[in-house]
VOMI-223269 format. One record per residue: z, x, y of N, C-alpha, C, O in turn; residue in three letters. Coordinates in steps of 0.1 Angstrom, whole numbers, plus 5000, padded with zeros to 4 digits. Example, Ala and Ser with C-alpha at 12.3 -4.5 7.8 and 13.67 -1.06 7.14 Angstrom:
<nodes>
507851324943507851234955507851324967508551424967ALA
507151284978507151374989507951295000508051345011SER
</nodes>
This chain:
<nodes>
648908392401649308362416647808322424647908232433UNK
646708372424645708332428645208142430645008062440UNK
645208122418645308012412646307902415646007782415UNK
647607972418648907912423648407872438648107772444UNK
648607992441648007962458647107882466647107862478UNK
645807842452644907802458645107622459644807542467UNK
645607622444646207472443647207412455647107302460UNK
648107522460649207512469648607452480648907342483UNK
647707552486646907542499646007392498646307312506UNK
645007352487645007232484645907122490645907062501UNK
646607122481647807032482648707002497649206892502UNK
648607112501649007072518648007042524648206932528UNK
646907082526645507002533645606872528645306792536UNK
645806812515645806702509647206592518646906502526UNK
648006612516649206592526648906552539648806442544UNK
648806672546648706672558647306562564647306492575UNK
646206562554645106462554645706322556645006242563UNK
646906272551647406132553647506142565646506102570UNK
648206192571648606192587647006142594647006032601UNK
645606232593644806192601644106072598643406002606UNK
644306052580643405932580644305832583643805732578UNK
645205802588645905712591645605682605645305572609UNK
645605792613645505742625643605722628642905652636UNK
643305802619641605782625641605632619640505582622UNK
642105572614641805422608642305332619641805232624UNK
643405392623644405282630644105292643644105182649UNK
643905442650643905482664643005382670643405322680UNK
641505332664640705282669640805062669640404962673UNK
641705122660642104982652641104882641640804762641UNK
640804972635639204952625640104892612639504862601UNK
641404882613642104812601643604792604644204882609UNK
643904712601645804712601646404752596645804822587UNK
647904772594648904872588649404812574649904882565UNK
648904662574649404612558648504642554648604722545UNK
647004602557645704592548645604802541645404842530UNK
645704882552645805002552646805042540646305082529UNK
648305012541649305042534648704972517649005022506UNK
648204892519647704832507646804892498646804882485UNK
645704962507644304992499644805152497644105222489UNK
645805192502646305332501647205312487646805382478UNK
647905262484648605242472647605192463647805252453UNK
646505092461646005062451645205202446645205262435UNK
644305252458643405352453644105442452643605532446UNK
645505462454646305602445646605542435646105612426UNK
647105412428647305382416646005412410645805502402UNK
645205342414643505422406643505532401643705562389UNK
643205622410642805762408643805832399643305902391UNK
645305822400646105832391646205812379646505892370UNK
646005662377646005632365644605672360644605642348UNK
643705712362642505772358642605882355641805932347UNK
643505942361643706122357644606112348644706212341UNK
645406042345646106022332645805952320646505942310UNK
644505892323644305792312643905832295644105762286UNK
643405962295643406102286644406082277644406052265UNK
645806132288646906132280647305992277647905972266UNK
647105922284648105762277647005752267647605732257UNK
645505752263645205692253645405772240645205712229UNK
645805952238646806002232647705942224647605922212UNK
648805892235649905822236649805652230650705582225UNK
648505622232648405452228648805422214648905312210UNK
649005512207649505462189650905452195651405352189UNK
651605482201653005462202653805382213655005372216UNK
652105292217652905202224652305292240652205412241UNK
652005152251651905222266652805172272653005052270UNK
653505242280654805172291654105252306653405352306UNK
654505172316654305242326655805312333656805272338UNK
655305432332657005512337657005492351656205442358UNK
658005542353659005552369659505452370659305362362UNK
660405442380661405322374661205222395660505252404UNK
662105132394662005032402662705112418662105112429UNK
663805162415664105212428663405342434663805412443UNK
662505352428661705502430660005432436659205472444UNK
660105322428658905222436659405142450658405132457UNK
660205092454660905052465660605162474659805142484UNK
661105252472661505372484659705402483659205392494UNK
659005422476657305442479656905352488656505362499UNK
657405222480656105092489656905112503656205162512UNK
658305082506658605122522658505232529658705222541UNK
658205372521657905462532656105452535655705492545UNK
654905372523654005382525653905272534652705262538UNK
654905162542654405052553655005102564654505072575UNK
656005182563656505192577655805322584655805332596UNK
655105432572654105512579652905432589652705422601UNK
652405392579651205322584651605222598651105232609UNK
652305152595652905082610653405202620653605182632UNK
653605292617654205392628653005472633653105512644UNK
652105492627650805552628650005472638649205532645UNK
650005342639649405232656649505302666648505332672UNK
650705352670651205402683651605562680652405592689UNK
651305662671652105742672650405862671649305802670UNK
650406012672649206082671649206142657650306132651UNK
648606192652648406292637649906372639650906352632UNK
649706442647650406542650652106522652652806582643UNK
652606472660653706372666654506302654655706302653UNK
653406242645653906162634654006232624654906192616UNK
653406352620653706412606654906482611655706512602UNK
655406542627656106652627657806552625658906592621UNK
657506432630658906282632658906282613659906272605UNK
657706282610658206222589658706382587659906392589UNK
658006492584658706602583660606622583661406642574UNK
660706612601661806662601662806552597663906592594UNK
662406382596663706302587663806352573664806352567UNK
662606372568662906422553663406542548663706562537UNK
663406622558664406772553666006712561667106732557UNK
665706642570667606602576667806522566669006502565UNK
667206452559668106352549668206442537669206412531UNK
667706502532667606542521668806642521669606652512UNK
668606732533669806822534671206792537672306862535UNK
671106682543672206602544672806562534674006582535UNK
672306492523672106472510673606582501674706572497UNK
672506712504673006802498674406832501675306832493UNK
674606882517676206862520677106752512678106772505UNK
676306602516677606512512677906522500678906482496UNK
676906592492677206592473678306772474678606832464UNK
678606822485679506932480678907062483679607152481UNK
677507082489676907202492677107262505676607202515UNK
677607352506678507402519677707522524678007622519UNK
676507532536675407592545676007682544676907682537UNK
675707802553676307962554675907922569675307822573UNK
676608082578676008072592674908052595674607992606UNK
673808112585672508102592672007952591671307912600UNK
672307872579671707792577672407652584671707552583UNK
673607652590674207592600673407662618673407572627UNK
673107772620672207792633670407702627670007602632UNK
669707762618668907632617668607502616667707432620UNK
669707472610669807312614669807272630669007202636UNK
670607332635671207382649669707372659669707302669UNK
668807432653667907502664666707362660666107302669UNK
666707322649666007182641666307042650665506952655UNK
667907052649668006942654668206912668668506792671UNK
668207032677668407022689666306982698665806922708UNK
665907062690664207062689663906892686663206822694UNK
664406852675664006732671664606612682664006502684UNK
665606652688666006552701665306582710665106492718UNK
664806722713663706652727662806632721662306542728UNK
661906642713660806572709660906452710660106392717UNK
661906382704661706222708662406182721662406062723UNK
663106272733663306222742662206202750661206272752UNK
662706072755661806052770661506132779660406162783UNK
662606172783662306292796661406382790660506422798UNK
661206432777660506572775658906512768658006532776UNK
658506462755657406452748657106322750656006292755UNK
658406202747658306022750657006012738655905982742UNK
657306032726656405932716656505782716657705752717UNK
656005702715656605552716657705532707657505552695UNK
659105482712659705442704659905402694660805442687UNK
658805282690659105182681658805282670659505312660UNK
657205322674656705432664657405562660657205612649UNK
658105612668659005702663660205642652660505682641UNK
660805562659661705452647661305462633661905492623UNK
659705402635659405332621659205452612659705452601UNK
658405582620658705722614659505752606659205762594UNK
661005772613662005852607662205762595662405812584UNK
662205592598662605512587661805552577662405522567UNK
660405632574659305622564660105752562660805752552UNK
660105822569660905962561662005972552662106052543UNK
663105892555664205832552663605802539663905862529UNK
662605692540662605662524661605722514661305692502UNK
660905852524660205942513661506032508661806052496UNK
662206082517663606182512664506082499665106142490UNK
664305962501665205912489664305892475664805882464UNK
663005882478662005942469661906052462661806042450UNK
661806142467662106262463663206322457663206412448UNK
664506242464666006262458665706192441666106252430UNK
665306082441665406002428664206082419664206092407UNK
663606122425662406212412662906332409662506382398UNK
664006392417664406542409665206522396665606622389UNK
665406362392665806412378664806362365665006342353UNK
663606372374662106352364661906442354662106562357UNK
661806422344661106552337659606522337659006612332UNK
658806422341657506412341656906352351656406242349UNK
656906442365656906382377655406272381655306172388UNK
654306382371653206322376653106182373652706102382UNK
653506142358653606032350654405932358653905822360UNK
655505952364656205912370655705852380655805732380UNK
655205912390654705882406653505812404653005752414UNK
653005812392651505722388652205572381651505462379UNK
653405582378654205462372654805342387654905222387UNK
655005452396655605382406654905352417655405292426UNK
653505412416651905322422651705242420651405162428UNK
651605202404651005092393652404992399652004892404UNK
653705002399654604882403654304842419654704732423UNK
653704902424653704842441653004792440652804722450UNK
651904782428650604652433650704542434649804492440UNK
651704452428652004342429652304292449651804212457UNK
653704412448654204402465652704412477652504352488UNK
651704522469650604542477649604472478649004462488UNK
649304402468648504252470649004152481648304102489UNK
650304122480650504042492651104092508651504032518UNK
650904202504651004292522649704302524649304292536UNK
648604322515647104332520646604162521645704152529UNK
646904062518646603932520647503882533647203822543UNK
648803942530649503922549648703952559648603892570UNK
648104082556647504192568646104102572645804082583UNK
645204062559644603992560644203852569643103832574UNK
645603742567645403652575645803692588645103652597UNK
646903762590647503802605646103852613645503792622UNK
645803932608644604012615643303982611642903862608UNK
642604082610641204012607640704092593641404172587UNK
639404072589639104152579638604312585638104312596UNK
638704442577638904572581637904652582637304642570UNK
637104732590636404782597636304882586636804862574UNK
635605012591635605142588636705182581636605242571UNK
638105142587639305162584639405142570640205212564UNK
639005082565639005052549638905192539639605222530UNK
637905282544637305372542638605472542639405482533UNK
638505522552640105582555641405572541641805662533UNK
641705472542642505422537642705442521643805462515UNK
641505442518640805472503640905572500641205602488UNK
640705662512640105842506641805842511642305912502UNK
643005812521644105842522645005822504645505902497UNK
644805712502645405652486644805772475645505852469UNK
643405732473643005832463643205942464644005992456UNK
642606032472642406222475643806292483644406392480UNK
643906222491645506272497646806262491647606352488UNK
647006122489647906092481647806112465648606192462UNK
647206062457647006032442646106202438646806262430UNK
645506232441644606342439645506442443645606522434UNK
646606472458647106582461648406582456648906692457UNK
649206472451650306482443650106552427650806632420UNK
648606482428648206612411648106712413648606772403UNK
647706802423647506892426648906972426649207062418UNK
649506912436650706972439651306972432652107072434UNK
651806872419652806892409651907012394652707062386UNK
650507042393650207182389650207292392650107392386UNK
650707262411651207402410652707462413653007582414UNK
653407362414654907372412655307452402656007542406UNK
655007452391655707522379655907652383656907722381UNK
654507712392654407802399655507902409655608022409UNK
656207792418657007822432658207782428658607672424UNK
658807932428660207872435660707732442659907672449UNK
662207692440662707612450662307612461661807512467UNK
662407742464662607792482661307812487661207802500UNK
659907842478658707842483658207742484657507712494UNK
658507642473658107552473658707442487657907362492UNK
659907442490660507422504659407452517658807372524UNK
659307612517658907662529657407612527657007542536UNK
656707642518655107592520654907432527653907392533UNK
655907362523655507242531656207252544656607142548UNK
656307362552656107372564654907362572654907362584UNK
653907362563652807392568651807242570650607212573UNK
652707182568652007012563651906982580650806992585UNK
653206942588652706922598651507042610650606992617UNK
651807142609650707202613649107222609648207272616UNK
649007152594647407122594647407002598646306962600UNK
648206932599648306782607647606772618646706702620UNK
648306872626648306902642646706962643646006932653UNK
646407042634644707092635643707002632642606992637UNK
644306902622643206832619643206732631642006722635UNK
644406632639643906592650643706602663643706522672UNK
643506752661642606822675640806842668639906832677UNK
640606852661639106842652638906762651637706742655UNK
639506622645638906532642639106412646638406322642UNK
640406402657640406302665640506342679640806252687UNK
640306472684640806502695641406492701641206482714UNK
642606492694644206522702644306632710643506732709UNK
645306632718645206732727646906782721647606692717UNK
647506932720648606962715648807032731648007102737UNK
650206972735650706992746652007112747652807112738UNK
652107172755653007262755654207272750654607372745UNK
655007142753655907072747655907022733656907012726UNK
654706982731655106912714654307092704654307112691UNK
654007162711653907292702655107392702655407462692UNK
656107392716657707442716658507332707659707362704UNK
658207252704659107152697658507182679659107222669UNK
657807172680656907212665657507342657658207342647UNK
657107472665657707602661659307552661659707542650UNK
660307522671661507532669661807462657662307522648UNK
661307302655661607252643661207302627661807272617UNK
660007372631659607422618660607552614661207572603UNK
660607612624660807762624663107702619663807752611UNK
663207622626664907632619665007552609666107552605UNK
664007472602664107442588663607582577664107622566UNK
662707622584662207722572663907822572664507842562UNK
664207882583665707982586666207902576665907962565UNK
666907742572667707682568667107692551667707742542UNK
666307642551665607672535666007822527666607852517UNK
665307912538665308082530666508112529666808192521UNK
667608062539669308132539669708072527670208142518UNK
669507912524670107862515669707862502670307802493UNK
668307962497668007972489668508132486668508182475UNK
668708172494669208332494670608302489671108352479UNK
671308212496672608212492673108162476674008222470UNK
672508052471672408012460672008102449672708092439UNK
670908182448670108252442671508352443671908382432UNK
672008402452673508502451674408462445675008562441UNK
675008322440675808282432675108292416676008302408UNK
674108292412673508292400673008452395672508492384UNK
673208532406673008682407671708712407671308812402UNK
670608612413669408642415669208662429670008632437UNK
667708732432667108722444666108612446665708542437UNK
665608612458664708522461663408582459663008682465UNK
662508472446661508542441660208432445660208312447UNK
658908542445658208432448657708322437657108222439UNK
658208352426657308272419658608212409659508282406UNK
658408112406659508032393659308122379658408202375UNK
660808082373660508162362660708032350661208062339UNK
660107892352659607812341658607872333658207812323UNK
</nodes>
């Protein structure tokens, strides 16, 4: 349990670090979003390929093939580019919260469309989160940059699509590595376009490399190592910590301020999603005669 807890905490810190790295890089204009995306995807592909190299070498006698698939690759690439474009205008905390809420809303909506019927507590949680999210993006309350918020919502929808496609995977780390590798041709083109349109990147290039290699590539590897020890419900709930960690990182490393409005919206959104996830887990487990457990039976 201690190993799973440590791996889970490290993975959540890594995922939250993506928001901090993006804002550190593009807030001061040290790199443009296109080159940031290209370097992030390339470095993520490189670290995942290195991590899986011993396994690939053992299988090489049977032939080497890149795992993953093109629909997932398109979703991953779109997520990364929209994420970078959004962080030109959004703070780390606000961006992470909008991304998280968009992903959760899309995945819950997909489940409902496919026949899942939420109970009363789940609808209550959804309602709380939805109202809080509307207040978060409302010009009368917090007023994040409209274009930045729209781009981040699009990024969240792409990540939700990537996650839904990945639910069918029997080898998620290998497929993630393959999807990163498959993005490389498009990433090169986007990086070249950024170089022509903008300028040679400065110190922001280091943050992009860290975002790809550490926060993305290594972060996914750690998460997939922890995932077998978590129940579906707990895996969903621990991800609620990512926007909070990003907000803390924004305060300490970027000097962002947490306004009372943002704090209240964050608590309401994360609390509403937590209620929905927990109640949904209980409902599904009751149907199979199981209670919500702290570890998966895998």
